[in-house]
C-alpha positions as CSV (number, residue, x, y, z in Angstrom):
1,M,25.7,-22.6,-44.7
2,P,22.3,-21.2,-44.9
3,D,21.6,-17.5,-46.2
4,E,19.5,-16.8,-43.0
5,L,21.1,-17.6,-40.0
6,E,18.9,-18.5,-37.0
7,D,19.6,-16.9,-33.8
8,G,21.6,-18.8,-31.1
9,I,22.5,-21.2,-33.6
10,L,26.3,-22.1,-34.5
11,Y,26.7,-23.4,-37.9
12,I,29.7,-25.5,-38.1
13,S,31.8,-26.8,-41.4
14,L,34.5,-29.1,-40.4
15,R,35.1,-29.5,-44.0
16,F,35.7,-25.8,-44.6
17,R,37.2,-25.4,-41.0
18,V,34.8,-22.4,-40.2
19,V,32.2,-21.6,-37.6
20,M,29.3,-19.2,-38.6
21,H,26.6,-17.4,-36.4
22,G,24.3,-14.3,-36.2
23,C,25.9,-11.6,-34.1
24,C,25.1,-12.2,-30.6
25,C,24.0,-8.5,-30.0
26,G,21.1,-9.4,-32.5
27,C,22.3,-6.8,-35.4
28,K,21.9,-9.9,-37.7
29,N,25.3,-9.6,-39.2
30,K,27.1,-12.9,-40.0
31,V,30.0,-13.5,-37.8
32,I,32.7,-16.0,-39.6
33,T,35.3,-17.6,-37.4
34,P,37.9,-19.5,-39.2
35,L,39.2,-22.4,-37.3
36,S,43.1,-22.8,-37.6
37,P,46.2,-22.9,-35.3
38,V,46.2,-19.1,-35.5
39,R,42.8,-18.0,-35.6
40,W,39.9,-19.7,-33.6
41,K,39.9,-22.9,-31.9
42,M,36.7,-24.9,-31.4
43,T,36.1,-27.2,-28.5
44,F,33.4,-29.8,-28.3
45,D,32.9,-31.5,-25.0
46,G,30.1,-33.9,-26.4
47,K,27.3,-31.4,-25.3
48,T,28.5,-28.1,-25.8
49,I,30.9,-25.9,-28.0
50,S,33.2,-23.4,-27.0
51,L,35.4,-20.9,-29.2
52,D,38.5,-19.3,-28.3
53,P,39.7,-16.4,-28.4
54,S,36.9,-14.2,-28.1
55,I,34.9,-12.9,-30.9
56,G,35.4,-8.9,-31.4
57,N,33.4,-7.7,-34.3
58,W,35.4,-4.6,-34.8
59,N,34.1,-4.1,-38.5
60,F,30.4,-4.0,-37.6
61,K,28.4,-0.9,-36.4
62,C,27.7,-2.7,-33.1
63,R,31.4,-3.6,-32.3
64,S,30.2,-6.5,-30.1
65,H,32.8,-8.3,-28.2
66,Y,32.0,-11.8,-26.5
67,W,33.5,-15.4,-25.6
68,I,31.3,-18.4,-26.7
69,I,31.8,-20.9,-23.7
70,N,30.1,-24.0,-23.0
71,S,27.5,-22.9,-25.7
72,E,26.8,-19.5,-23.7
73,V,27.5,-16.1,-24.6
74,E,29.8,-14.2,-22.0
75,W,30.0,-10.6,-22.9
76,A,33.4,-9.0,-23.0
77,D,34.4,-5.4,-22.3
78,K,34.3,-3.1,-25.1
79,W,37.7,-2.3,-26.8
80,T,38.9,1.1,-27.7
81,N,40.1,1.8,-31.1
82,K,43.8,1.7,-29.5
83,Q,43.0,-1.9,-28.0
84,I,41.6,-3.1,-31.4
85,L,44.5,-1.9,-33.4
86,K,46.8,-3.4,-31.0
87,G,45.0,-6.7,-31.1
88,K,45.0,-6.8,-34.7
89,S,48.9,-6.3,-34.9
90,W,49.5,-8.9,-32.5
91,E,47.2,-11.3,-34.5
92,K,49.0,-10.5,-37.7
93,K,52.2,-11.0,-35.9
94,K,51.3,-14.4,-34.7
95,R,49.9,-15.4,-38.0
96,T,53.2,-14.3,-39.7
97,E,55.4,-16.1,-37.4
98,Y,53.4,-19.3,-37.7
99,Y,53.2,-19.3,-41.4
100,S,56.7,-18.5,-41.5
101,Q,57.7,-21.3,-39.3
102,Q,55.5,-23.9,-41.7
103,K,57.3,-22.7,-44.6
104,Q,60.8,-23.4,-43.0
105,E,59.7,-26.9,-42.0
106,L,58.5,-27.6,-45.7
107,I,61.9,-26.6,-47.3
108,K,64.3,-27.8,-44.5
109,E,66.6,-30.5,-45.5
110,P,65.5,-34.0,-44.4
111,N,68.0,-35.5,-42.0
112,K,69.7,-38.8,-42.6
113,K,67.0,-40.9,-40.7
114,E,64.3,-39.0,-42.8
115,K,66.1,-39.9,-46.1
116,A,66.9,-43.4,-45.0
117,E,63.1,-43.9,-44.4
118,S,62.2,-42.4,-47.6
119,L,64.5,-44.6,-49.4
120,Y,63.2,-47.5,-47.7
121,F,59.5,-46.9,-48.4
122,R,60.2,-46.2,-51.9
123,L,62.1,-49.5,-52.2
124,I,59.2,-51.3,-50.6
125,K,56.6,-49.5,-53.0
126,W,58.9,-50.6,-55.9
127,I,59.0,-54.3,-54.6
128,K,55.2,-54.4,-54.3
129,K,54.7,-52.9,-57.7
130,L,56.9,-55.8,-59.1
131,N,54.8,-58.5,-57.1
132,I,57.9,-60.0,-55.6
């Protein structure tokens, strides 16, 4: 990512799963939107880019709030402090639930079919190693 961001340009790193741009209000702050199942999602239709959900720059002096839809900025309503706190709380809850579920899936006991497949693939790997 460049040190200086050009206005109106979305900088995308799929490797690092992040989209960065200069704040759309023109304040020159760098806006970083991490791409993940519980943060932002990026859609590329072959021509334009959209980010979902909206971008609320609550920690910036400008406190700008907007959507990027089909490579265009659509301004959203300003949020009150109460709305911002509620939104942050909801996002934190959503992330906690998601990662808790992911952790449970990683530690769950494999079912009989999964165990059998695992054994089967280990056996095939072992046979290939022996060149039989």
